[in-house]
C-alpha positions, 0 to 999 in steps of 0.5 A: 899627715900634712898640716895646713894653717892660716894666720890672720892679724891686723896692724896699726895703719902707720906700720904697714911698711915696717911689717911688710919688711919684717914679714919678708925677712921672716919668710926668707928665714923659713925658706932657708931653715925649715925644709919641713915647712912645705909651703909658706906665703904671706899676703897683705890685704890691698889698701888694708891693715890685714895680713894673712899667712898660709902655710903647710907643714909636713906634719905636727912636728914640723909645725911645732919646730916652726913655732920654736925657731929663733927666727920666729921669736925675732918675728914675734918681737918685731910684729906684735908691738905693731898689731891692733889685733894679734894673730889668730890661727886656724887649722885648715882641712884641705878639700881640693887643690890644683897643686901638683 
């Protein structure tokens, strides 16, 4: 069964560009290395210090594999020192989608 997640965090105001670069590198690594991560998009709140990541995994095992990848460890090392509020995660229940 697919698993949908949302991650939300806030960063230090002067670190937006660094974090955007780290996020971009991370999402590229997810795309290259995680076929069971079916959907992954990261957003920055315009004019804000908030970031939002929306992801869909094939199943619980895919989500566990995602959390334990080497590129996740690198991303955490790059991201967490710049956070004012570390990532919080919410498991989502899909109600409806227009994705085909």
